[in-house]
Structure formats: structure tokens, C-alpha cells
TIMI-2910 file (N, C-alpha, C, CB; in pm, 1 decimal, decimal comma, always signed):
<rs>
+----------+----------+----------+----------+----------+----------+----------+----------+----------+----------+----------+----------+------+
!      n_x !      n_y !      n_z !     ca_x !     ca_y !     ca_z !      c_x !      c_y !      c_z !     cb_x !     cb_y !     cb_z ! resn !
+----------+----------+----------+----------+----------+----------+----------+----------+----------+----------+----------+----------+------+
! +11913,4 ! -13852,1 !  -6534,9 ! +11890,6 ! -13804,6 !  -6394,1 ! +11999,4 ! -13866,9 !  -6304,1 ! +11742,9 ! -13845,2 !  -6340,9 !  Met !
! +12065,8 ! -13779,0 !  -6224,6 ! +12161,5 ! -13823,8 !  -6134,0 ! +12110,2 ! -13888,6 !  -6015,3 ! +12240,4 ! -13721,0 !  -6097,3 !  Arg !
! +12171,6 ! -13997,1 !  -5964,7 ! +12119,2 ! -14051,4 !  -5845,5 ! +12132,3 ! -13962,3 !  -5721,0 ! +12183,6 ! -14177,5 !  -5822,1 !  Pro !
! +12049,0 ! -13971,1 !  -5623,7 ! +12058,6 ! -13887,6 !  -5502,1 ! +12110,6 ! -13978,3 !  -5393,5 ! +11918,8 ! -13821,8 !  -5461,3 !  Arg !
! +12217,2 ! -13935,8 !  -5329,2 ! +12280,6 ! -14024,3 !  -5224,1 ! +12275,4 ! -13943,2 !  -5096,4 ! +12435,1 ! -14068,1 !  -5260,7 !  Leu !
! +12237,8 ! -14014,1 !  -4991,2 ! +12231,8 ! -13959,5 !  -4861,1 ! +12348,7 ! -14019,2 !  -4775,3 ! +12092,7 ! -13987,9 !  -4798,4 !  Cys !
! +12435,6 ! -13936,8 !  -4723,5 ! +12545,6 ! -13974,8 !  -4640,1 ! +12513,3 ! -13938,3 !  -4501,7 ! +12673,9 ! -13911,6 !  -4683,9 !  Val !
! +12512,5 ! -14037,7 !  -4407,1 ! +12493,1 ! -14014,1 !  -4266,6 ! +12601,2 ! -14047,4 !  -4177,9 ! +12384,2 ! -14081,2 !  -4223,6 !  Val !
! +12623,6 ! -13971,2 !  -4085,3 ! +12740,9 ! -13997,7 !  -3986,8 ! +12755,8 ! -13876,5 !  -3885,4 ! +12884,7 ! -14017,5 !  -4070,8 !  Gly !
! +12860,7 ! -13893,3 !  -3805,3 ! +12893,9 ! -13786,9 !  -3713,0 ! +12973,8 ! -13685,3 !  -3787,2 ! +12970,2 ! -13838,7 !  -3590,6 !  Tyr !
! +12979,2 ! -13562,4 !  -3725,2 ! +13039,5 ! -13434,9 !  -3791,6 ! +13170,2 ! -13469,3 !  -3875,2 ! +13078,5 ! -13322,8 !  -3674,8 !  Ala !
! +13269,8 ! -13526,0 !  -3810,9 ! +13404,0 ! -13543,6 !  -3885,5 ! +13386,8 ! -13629,5 !  -4011,3 ! +13513,9 ! -13613,0 !  -3790,9 !  Pro !
! +13293,3 ! -13725,1 !  -4006,1 ! +13273,2 ! -13812,0 !  -4120,0 ! +13200,9 ! -13731,9 !  -4231,3 ! +13191,2 ! -13939,6 !  -4078,4 !  Val !
! +13100,1 ! -13649,8 !  -4191,1 ! +13031,4 ! -13569,0 !  -4286,4 ! +13121,0 ! -13468,1 !  -4353,1 ! +12919,3 ! -13501,1 !  -4221,9 !  Ile !
! +13215,4 ! -13407,0 !  -4270,9 ! +13305,9 ! -13308,2 !  -4328,9 ! +13390,3 ! -13387,9 !  -4429,3 ! +13396,4 ! -13233,2 !  -4216,9 !  Ala !
! +13440,1 ! -13509,3 !  -4401,5 ! +13523,4 ! -13581,3 !  -4501,5 ! +13443,8 ! -13620,6 !  -4625,1 ! +13584,9 ! -13707,3 !  -4438,9 !  Phe !
! +13321,7 ! -13655,8 !  -4600,6 ! +13232,2 ! -13697,7 !  -4710,8 ! +13196,9 ! -13572,1 !  -4804,6 ! +13096,8 ! -13763,1 !  -4648,5 !  Ala !
! +13187,4 ! -13456,2 !  -4750,9 ! +13158,5 ! -13342,5 !  -4830,9 ! +13277,9 ! -13307,0 !  -4921,2 ! +13120,9 ! -13226,2 !  -4742,4 !  Arg !
! +13396,5 ! -13328,4 !  -4872,5 ! +13518,2 ! -13308,5 !  -4951,4 ! +13521,2 ! -13405,4 !  -5072,1 ! +13644,2 ! -13328,9 !  -4862,0 !  Asp !
! +13489,6 ! -13534,4 !  -5040,2 ! +13484,8 ! -13639,9 !  -5146,9 ! +13381,7 ! -13603,8 !  -5241,2 ! +13457,4 ! -13780,7 !  -5092,0 !  Ile !
! +13262,7 ! -13566,5 !  -5199,2 ! +13149,0 ! -13546,4 !  -5289,9 ! +13180,9 ! -13454,3 !  -5385,5 ! +13029,6 ! -13504,6 !  -5225,0 !  Ala !
! +13262,1 ! -13343,3 !  -5363,8 ! +13299,8 ! -13241,8 !  -5460,6 ! +13354,2 ! -13305,1 !  -5586,5 ! +13402,1 ! -13146,9 !  -5401,4 !  Leu !
! +13432,7 ! -13419,9 !  -5579,9 ! +13481,1 ! -13486,7 !  -5694,0 ! +13380,4 ! -13561,9 !  -5774,1 ! +13581,8 ! -13573,4 !  -5655,1 !  Asp !
! +13264,1 ! -13574,9 !  -5719,7 ! +13156,3 ! -13653,5 !  -5783,8 ! +13019,9 ! -13576,8 !  -5808,0 ! +13129,0 ! -13775,4 !  -5696,4 !  Phe !
! +13038,0 ! -13445,3 !  -5794,7 ! +12911,5 ! -13364,9 !  -5806,7 ! +12852,9 ! -13364,6 !  -5941,2 ! +12934,4 ! -13224,3 !  -5768,1 !  Lys !
! +12916,3 ! -13402,2 !  -6044,5 ! +12863,7 ! -13417,4 !  -6184,4 ! +12783,7 ! -13557,0 !  -6193,6 ! +12990,2 ! -13412,8 !  -6294,7 !  Glu !
! +12830,0 ! -13650,5 !  -6112,2 ! +12778,9 ! -13789,8 !  -6126,8 ! +12647,6 ! -13812,1 !  -6037,1 ! +12895,7 ! -13894,7 !  -6083,7 !  Ala !
! +12646,1 ! -13733,0 !  -5918,0 ! +12544,8 ! -13766,0 !  -5831,3 ! +12501,3 ! -13640,8 !  -5747,3 ! +12590,3 ! -13880,0 !  -5745,2 !  Ala !
! +12385,6 ! -13640,7 !  -5681,7 ! +12344,9 ! -13533,1 !  -5592,4 ! +12369,4 ! -13593,0 !  -5451,9 ! +12189,2 ! -13485,6 !  -5616,5 !  Glu !
! +12412,6 ! -13507,4 !  -5366,5 ! +12446,4 ! -13560,2 !  -5229,3 ! +12354,2 ! -13479,4 !  -5117,8 ! +12614,5 ! -13538,2 !  -5199,2 !  Phe !
! +12312,2 ! -13548,8 !  -5023,1 ! +12245,9 ! -13496,6 !  -4902,4 ! +12328,1 ! -13555,7 !  -4789,5 ! +12088,0 ! -13536,5 !  -4892,7 !  Leu !
! +12353,0 ! -13459,2 !  -4694,9 ! +12433,2 ! -13505,6 !  -4580,2 ! +12357,3 ! -13489,8 !  -4455,2 ! +12564,2 ! -13431,2 !  -4569,5 !  Phe !
! +12356,6 ! -13591,6 !  -4369,7 ! +12282,7 ! -13589,8 !  -4246,7 ! +12383,4 ! -13617,0 !  -4136,7 ! +12165,6 ! -13693,6 !  -4247,0 !  Val !
! +12397,7 ! -13521,4 !  -4050,3 ! +12479,3 ! -13533,6 !  -3933,6 ! +12412,4 ! -13585,4 !  -3815,8 ! +12535,0 ! -13411,0 !  -3901,7 !  Thr !
! +12450,4 ! -13709,9 !  -3769,4 ! +12377,8 ! -13769,8 !  -3663,2 ! +12450,3 ! -13890,1 !  -3603,1 ! +12243,9 ! -13809,2 !  -3711,7 !  Ser !
! +12433,9 ! -13914,0 !  -3482,8 ! +12495,1 ! -14034,6 !  -3415,7 ! +12394,9 ! -14147,9 !  -3441,3 ! +12521,7 ! -14011,8 !  -3252,9 !  Leu !
! +12434,9 ! -14267,7 !  -3401,0 ! +12361,4 ! -14382,9 !  -3424,0 ! +12213,9 ! -14371,2 !  -3384,5 ! +12424,3 ! -14491,3 !  -3354,3 !  Leu !
! +12191,1 ! -14347,3 !  -3260,9 ! +12054,5 ! -14353,1 !  -3193,4 ! +11966,9 ! -14239,1 !  -3257,2 ! +12067,0 ! -14332,8 !  -3026,9 !  Glu !
! +12015,6 ! -14134,8 !  -3295,4 ! +11938,7 ! -14032,5 !  -3345,6 ! +11912,0 ! -14023,8 !  -3493,6 ! +11995,2 ! -13920,6 !  -3306,0 !  Gly !
! +11968,9 ! -14114,5 !  -3568,9 ! +11973,7 ! -14108,0 !  -3716,8 ! +11826,3 ! -14152,2 !  -3775,3 ! +12096,5 ! -14209,2 !  -3773,5 !  Ala !
! +11751,6 ! -14246,1 !  -3717,2 ! +11636,0 ! -14309,1 !  -3779,7 ! +11532,8 ! -14194,0 !  -3810,4 ! +11573,0 ! -14424,1 !  -3683,0 !  Leu !
! +11492,4 ! -14105,9 !  -3724,9 ! +11396,1 ! -14000,7 !  -3760,6 ! +11448,5 ! -13917,6 !  -3875,5 ! +11366,3 ! -13910,5 !  -3640,0 !  Pro !
! +11571,3 ! -13880,8 !  -3876,6 ! +11615,5 ! -13810,1 !  -3988,2 ! +11624,5 ! -13884,2 !  -4125,1 ! +11740,4 ! -13759,2 !  -3954,7 !  Leu !
! +11661,6 ! -14004,0 !  -4114,7 ! +11659,2 ! -14094,9 !  -4233,8 ! +11506,4 ! -14114,2 !  -4280,8 ! +11729,0 ! -14241,5 !  -4195,4 !  Leu !
! +11419,8 ! -14126,6 !  -4196,9 ! +11278,2 ! -14144,0 !  -4237,6 ! +11234,6 ! -14023,1 !  -4319,2 ! +11184,5 ! -14162,2 !  -4112,5 !  Arg !
! +11283,2 ! -13900,7 !  -4276,0 ! +11251,1 ! -13777,4 !  -4345,3 ! +11296,7 ! -13775,5 !  -4499,1 ! +11318,2 ! -13661,2 !  -4268,3 !  Glu !
! +11409,7 ! -13840,2 !  -4516,2 ! +11473,2 ! -13830,6 !  -4648,9 ! +11451,5 ! -13953,1 !  -4733,4 ! +11620,5 ! -13807,0 !  -4634,5 !  Val !
! +11392,8 ! -14067,2 !  -4671,8 ! +11393,5 ! -14189,2 !  -4747,8 ! +11310,5 ! -14178,3 !  -4878,6 ! +11340,9 ! -14301,7 !  -4661,2 !  Glu !
! +11212,7 ! -14099,6 !  -4891,5 ! +11141,8 ! -14080,2 !  -5011,0 ! +11205,7 ! -13987,1 !  -5107,8 ! +11013,1 ! -14034,9 !  -4980,9 !  Gly !
! +11309,4 ! -13923,2 !  -5078,9 ! +11375,3 ! -13829,0 !  -5163,6 ! +11519,6 ! -13875,7 !  -5213,8 ! +11385,4 ! -13698,4 !  -5087,5 !  Thr !
! +11562,8 ! -13984,5 !  -5162,5 ! +11699,9 ! -14034,3 !  -5200,0 ! +11699,1 ! -14182,5 !  -5259,8 ! +11793,2 ! -14030,4 !  -5070,5 !  Val !
! +11792,9 ! -14208,0 !  -5334,5 ! +11794,6 ! -14342,1 !  -5389,2 ! +11875,5 ! -14440,0 !  -5305,9 ! +11848,1 ! -14338,8 !  -5527,7 !  Asp !
! +11969,5 ! -14390,5 !  -5227,7 ! +12046,7 ! -14481,9 !  -5146,2 ! +12101,8 ! -14399,3 !  -5024,7 ! +12164,7 ! -14550,0 !  -5232,0 !  Ile !
! +12123,2 ! -14471,4 !  -4914,4 ! +12183,7 ! -14416,0 !  -4797,6 ! +12319,9 ! -14476,4 !  -4775,0 ! +12095,9 ! -14436,6 !  -4678,2 !  Ile !
! +12423,1 ! -14393,6 !  -4748,4 ! +12553,8 ! -14445,5 !  -4723,1 ! +12573,5 ! -14419,7 !  -4578,8 ! +12664,8 ! -14381,9 !  -4812,3 !  Ile !
! +12613,7 ! -14516,4 !  -4504,2 ! +12635,9 ! -14500,2 !  -4355,9 ! +12754,5 ! -14594,6 !  -4313,2 ! +12498,8 ! -14536,9 !  -4271,4 !  Ala !
! +12788,1 ! -14574,1 !  -4188,7 ! +12884,8 ! -14666,2 !  -4131,6 ! +12822,9 ! -14792,0 !  -4104,3 ! +12945,9 ! -14614,6 !  -4009,7 !  Gly !
! +12907,0 ! -14896,1 !  -4088,6 ! +12850,1 ! -15034,9 !  -4071,2 ! +12751,5 ! -15050,7 !  -3955,6 ! +12963,0 ! -15133,6 !  -4049,4 !  Pro !
! +12786,2 ! -14983,2 !  -3844,0 ! +12688,6 ! -14990,9 !  -3725,9 ! +12550,0 ! -14932,8 !  -3759,7 ! +12746,6 ! -14911,9 !  -3601,2 !  Ser !
! +12552,8 ! -14819,4 !  -3823,0 ! +12428,0 ! -14762,6 !  -3859,5 ! +12350,9 ! -14837,2 !  -3958,1 ! +12447,2 ! -14634,8 !  -3906,6 !  Thr !
! +12418,3 ! -14902,2 !  -4058,8 ! +12346,8 ! -14986,3 !  -4153,1 ! +12280,6 ! -15114,7 !  -4079,8 ! +12448,4 ! -15031,5 !  -4267,3 !  Arg !
! +12362,2 ! -15169,2 !  -3998,8 ! +12314,7 ! -15289,6 !  -3924,1 ! +12191,0 ! -15249,3 !  -3836,3 ! +12433,7 ! -15350,2 !  -3831,2 !  Arg !
! +12193,7 ! -15128,4 !  -3777,6 ! +12088,6 ! -15084,1 !  -3683,1 ! +11954,5 ! -15058,3 !  -3761,1 ! +12135,8 ! -14951,2 !  -3606,1 !  Met !
! +11960,2 ! -14998,5 !  -3881,1 ! +11845,3 ! -14949,2 !  -3951,6 ! +11810,0 ! -15008,8 !  -4082,7 ! +11861,4 ! -14815,7 !  -3970,8 !  Tyr !
! +11885,7 ! -15099,7 !  -4136,9 ! +11860,2 ! -15153,0 !  -4265,8 ! +11716,6 ! -15212,8 !  -4287,5 ! +11961,6 ! -15255,7 !  -4291,5 !  Glu !
! +11661,9 ! -15269,4 !  -4188,6 ! +11526,5 ! -15325,0 !  -4204,4 ! +11418,0 ! -15225,7 !  -4170,3 ! +11510,2 ! -15447,3 !  -4118,4 !  Gly !
! +11454,0 ! -15104,8 !  -4130,0 ! +11351,1 ! -15012,2 !  -4094,5 ! +11321,6 ! -14910,2 !  -4199,7 ! +11386,4 ! -14945,5 !  -3972,2 !  Asp !
! +11401,7 ! -14914,2 !  -4312,6 ! +11383,2 ! -14809,3 !  -4414,0 ! +11358,7 ! -14879,5 !  -4546,2 ! +11508,2 ! -14711,9 !  -4422,7 !  Leu !
! +11289,4 ! -14814,3 !  -4640,2 ! +11257,1 ! -14863,9 !  -4777,2 ! +11379,6 ! -14834,5 !  -4872,0 ! +11121,7 ! -14792,5 !  -4833,6 !  Lys !
! +11467,7 ! -14752,1 !  -4828,3 ! +11574,4 ! -14716,8 !  -4917,2 ! +11692,3 ! -14804,6 !  -4881,8 ! +11609,5 ! -14566,1 !  -4907,9 !  Val !
! +11768,8 ! -14848,9 !  -4984,1 ! +11879,9 ! -14940,8 !  -4953,7 ! +11981,6 ! -14862,5 !  -4873,8 ! +11944,7 ! -15001,8 !  -5084,9 !  Pro !
! +12051,2 ! -14929,6 !  -4774,8 ! +12160,9 ! -14871,0 !  -4697,6 ! +12291,4 ! -14946,3 !  -4726,2 ! +12128,5 ! -14874,0 !  -4545,6 !  Ile !
! +12387,4 ! -14879,5 !  -4772,0 ! +12515,1 ! -14948,0 !  -4782,8 ! +12615,6 ! -14880,7 !  -4692,3 ! +12565,2 ! -14949,7 !  -4928,1 !  Ile !
! +12707,7 ! -14965,9 !  -4651,4 ! +12807,1 ! -14907,1 !  -4557,2 ! +12943,7 ! -14883,7 !  -4618,4 ! +12823,6 ! -14996,8 !  -4437,5 !  Asp !
! +13018,9 ! -14798,0 !  -4562,7 ! +13148,2 ! -14759,6 !  -4602,8 ! +13247,3 ! -14806,9 !  -4490,2 ! +13153,9 ! -14604,2 !  -4628,6 !  Phe !
! +13365,5 ! -14846,1 !  -4534,2 ! +13459,7 ! -14894,8 !  -4438,4 ! +13592,5 ! -14837,7 !  -4479,8 ! +13461,5 ! -15050,2 !  -4430,6 !  Arg !
! +13668,0 ! -14789,9 !  -4387,1 ! +13800,8 ! -14746,5 !  -4414,1 ! +13889,0 ! -14866,3 !  -4444,0 ! +13854,8 ! -14666,4 !  -4298,2 !  Leu !
! +13970,7 ! -14857,8 !  -4543,4 ! +14071,0 ! -14963,0 !  -4572,3 ! +14204,8 ! -14931,8 !  -4505,9 ! +14091,1 ! -14978,1 !  -4724,9 !  Thr !
! +14288,8 ! -15026,1 !  -4509,3 ! +14421,8 ! -15000,3 !  -4461,1 ! +14491,1 ! -14885,4 !  -4538,8 ! +14503,8 ! -15127,4 !  -4470,3 !  Phe !
! +14491,4 ! -14883,6 !  -4666,1 ! +14547,8 ! -14774,8 !  -4737,4 ! +14484,3 ! -14634,6 !  -4694,5 ! +14528,8 ! -14801,0 !  -4887,5 !  Pro !
! +14358,7 ! -14627,2 !  -4663,7 ! +14289,7 ! -14509,4 !  -4625,5 ! +14354,8 ! -14454,5 !  -4489,4 ! +14134,1 ! -14541,2 !  -4610,6 !  Asp !
! +14369,7 ! -14558,8 !  -4400,0 ! +14419,1 ! -14523,9 !  -4273,1 ! +14568,4 ! -14471,0 !  -4280,9 ! +14407,1 ! -14645,2 !  -4181,7 !  Leu !
! +14649,2 ! -14534,8 !  -4362,1 ! +14787,9 ! -14486,6 !  -4382,3 ! +14795,0 ! -14351,4 !  -4442,1 ! +14863,6 ! -14579,8 !  -4468,7 !  Ile !
! +14702,7 ! -14325,5 !  -4537,8 ! +14702,0 ! -14193,1 !  -4608,0 ! +14651,8 ! -14091,7 !  -4502,1 ! +14605,6 ! -14193,7 !  -4743,4 !  Arg !
! +14559,7 ! -14119,0 !  -4414,3 ! +14514,2 ! -14030,5 !  -4317,7 ! +14624,2 ! -13998,0 !  -4211,0 ! +14392,0 ! -14088,0 !  -4255,2 !  Ala !
! +14705,6 ! -14100,1 !  -4171,7 ! +14804,7 ! -14081,3 !  -4082,4 ! +14919,4 ! -13984,7 !  -4139,4 ! +14855,5 ! -14215,5 !  -4044,0 !  Ile !
! +14954,0 ! -14016,9 !  -4265,3 ! +15044,8 ! -13937,3 !  -4338,2 ! +15008,8 ! -13789,2 !  -4341,1 ! +15054,3 ! -13989,1 !  -4473,2 !  Gln !
! +14872,4 ! -13770,8 !  -4382,2 ! +14824,7 ! -13629,2 !  -4383,2 ! +14829,4 ! -13558,7 !  -4245,7 ! +14681,3 ! -13624,9 !  -4434,6 !  Glu !
! +14790,0 ! -13641,7 !  -4148,8 ! +14786,9 ! -13583,6 !  -4006,9 ! +14930,0 ! -13545,9 !  -3959,2 ! +14722,8 ! -13690,1 !  -3902,8 !  Ala !
! +15025,8 ! -13628,8 !  -3999,0 ! +15166,8 ! -13607,3 !  -3955,3 ! +15221,9 ! -13477,0 !  -4025,6 ! +15259,0 ! -13737,2 !  -3992,7 !  Arg !
! +15167,8 ! -13445,0 !  -4141,8 ! +15216,7 ! -13316,2 !  -4197,1 ! +15169,9 ! -13194,7 !  -4110,1 ! +15165,2 ! -13298,9 !  -4345,3 !  Arg !
! +15062,4 ! -13217,3 !  -4039,4 ! +15013,3 ! -13108,3 !  -3946,0 ! +15081,1 ! -13107,1 !  -3813,0 ! +14864,8 ! -13122,0 !  -3921,5 !  Ile !
! +15087,1 ! -13218,1 !  -3759,2 ! +15154,5 ! -13241,0 !  -3622,8 ! +15202,2 ! -13382,2 !  -3606,7 ! +15057,0 ! -13209,3 !  -3504,9 !  Asp !
! +15303,9 ! -13397,0 !  -3527,6 ! +15357,5 ! -13535,9 !  -3512,2 ! +15282,0 ! -13616,8 !  -3412,1 ! +15502,6 ! -13533,0 !  -3471,3 !  Thr !
! +15199,1 ! -13553,4 !  -3329,7 ! +15108,6 ! -13617,8 !  -3240,7 ! +14975,8 ! -13659,0 !  -3309,5 ! +15081,7 ! -13527,0 !  -3124,9 !  Arg !
! +14960,8 ! -13784,1 !  -3314,3 ! +14844,4 ! -13847,8 !  -3385,4 ! +14766,7 ! -13944,8 !  -3287,9 ! +14896,7 ! -13929,8 !  -3515,5 !  Val !
! +14641,9 ! -13934,7 !  -3275,5 ! +14556,7 ! -14024,2 !  -3203,6 ! +14467,9 ! -14111,4 !  -3299,4 ! +14469,7 ! -13943,0 !  -3107,9 !  Ala !
! +14467,6 ! -14231,8 !  -3277,3 ! +14385,6 ! -14324,2 !  -3365,1 ! +14274,1 ! -14383,2 !  -3267,8 ! +14481,8 ! -14448,3 !  -3435,8 !  Leu !
! +14149,3 ! -14385,3 !  -3316,3 ! +14039,1 ! -14434,3 !  -3241,5 ! +13957,0 ! -14519,0 !  -3331,5 ! +13958,2 ! -14322,8 !  -3181,4 !  Cys !
! +13917,8 ! -14638,0 !  -3279,4 ! +13841,3 ! -14727,6 !  -3352,6 ! +13737,7 ! -14792,8 !  -3261,2 ! +13929,2 ! -14828,2 !  -3418,6 !  His !
! +13638,5 ! -14868,7 !  -3310,9 ! +13533,5 ! -14909,3 !  -3239,4 ! +13570,3 ! -15023,2 !  -3134,7 ! +13431,3 ! -14950,2 !  -3333,8 !  Ser !
! +13676,2 ! -15089,1 !  -3155,3 ! +13710,7 ! -15199,5 !  -3058,4 ! +13801,1 ! -15149,2 !  -2945,9 ! +13782,1 ! -15317,8 !  -3132,4 !  Arg !
! +13812,8 ! -15022,5 !  -2932,4 ! +13900,3 ! -14971,0 !  -2827,0 ! +13977,3 ! -14847,0 !  -2874,6 ! +13998,8 ! -15080,4 !  -2781,5 !  Gly !
! +14024,9 ! -14766,4 !  -2788,8 ! +14103,5 ! -14648,3 !  -2827,6 ! +14245,7 ! -14671,1 !  -2780,4 ! +14043,9 ! -14515,3 !  -2766,9 !  Asp !
! +14333,2 ! -14616,0 !  -2853,2 ! +14473,3 ! -14619,9 !  -2813,5 ! +14535,6 ! -14476,2 !  -2859,3 ! +14551,4 ! -14751,6 !  -2884,9 !  Arg !
! +14598,3 ! -14409,5 !  -2776,4 ! +14670,7 ! -14296,2 !  -2818,2 ! +14815,3 ! -14323,6 !  -2862,4 ! +14669,4 ! -14200,5 !  -2711,0 !  Glu !
! +14845,2 ! -14276,5 !  -2976,4 ! +14979,7 ! -14302,0 !  -3029,5 ! +15067,8 ! -14180,2 !  -2979,4 ! +14978,2 ! -14315,9 !  -3195,4 !  Val !
! +15167,3 ! -14206,4 !  -2897,3 ! +15250,8 ! -14108,6 !  -2850,6 ! +15345,7 ! -14049,8 !  -2950,3 ! +15319,7 ! -14159,1 !  -2744,6 !  Leu !
! +15380,3 ! -13925,8 !  -2935,1 ! +15486,7 ! -13869,7 !  -3028,3 ! +15604,0 ! -13964,9 !  -3039,8 ! +15539,2 ! -13729,9 !  -2977,6 !  Pro !
! +15655,7 ! -13983,7 !  -3163,5 ! +15766,5 ! -14074,7 !  -3186,5 ! +15733,6 ! -14216,4 !  -3224,8 ! +15845,8 ! -14078,8 !  -3069,8 !  Gly !
! +15603,2 ! -14260,6 !  -3195,5 ! +15579,6 ! -14403,0 !  -3223,7 ! +15539,6 ! -14423,7 !  -3364,3 ! +15474,5 ! -14459,8 !  -3133,5 !  Glu !
! +15512,6 ! -14320,1 !  -3443,8 ! +15489,9 ! -14346,5 !  -3592,2 ! +15597,8 ! -14296,6 !  -3681,4 ! +15361,7 ! -14283,4 !  -3638,3 !  Leu !
! +15723,2 ! -14334,0 !  -3648,0 ! +15832,9 ! -14287,1 !  -3725,9 ! +15867,2 ! -14391,7 !  -3839,7 ! +15955,3 ! -14261,2 !  -3632,4 !  Arg !
+----------+----------+----------+----------+----------+----------+----------+----------+----------+----------+----------+----------+------+
</rs>
């Protein structure tokens, strides 16, 4: 029996997770929940009896890990993930914006040469 994984996050994260899940469809079943932090708990309560594990961002895990019976693990982007994403984005357009939880900074054209 394949494990059932629930991935929770906002729309761009879910879109990215769906693409990755295609590579693992033989190994696990995936359920995707599109939600921001504050709205996730009721949705996660609905699925907690049907999934084996919840995969969420670090903030969502910290916020809800004691409220659910299902283990929650978090995912984090690594530096190589960030570089790969920038390279892929630059193939589409040279204007790239990076956003992170400790503040936002727009990267102006030409800064990533």
C-alpha cells in the first residue's frame, strides 16, 4: 500500500508540488490543499484521518503540529533550489523578483548577470 501524502501551501507552492509529485506517483498518493496559514487548520482536520503525513512550509508546521494527529513535516528550499529556480526564470525573462519571509527585495534587470 502506497503512503498518502498531503501537501499544503499557497497556489504557487501547490503548482510546484504537483509537478514534482508526477515523478513519484508510483511511490505515493498525493492530496493537495491550497491554503494560506490561517485557513489551513479546518482543511487539514478534514484530511487528517485519510493521509499518513502532511507536508507543509515551516510556518504552517509550527502553527499546527500540536493540533493534528497526523505528523507534519516541513520542506525548505535549499540554496541549490534557489539557484535552479533563478536560472529557469531567467530563461523566461531577465527580470526576476525574489521574495522571502524576512523581507522582500526586487532584483532589477542586470543584477543577476
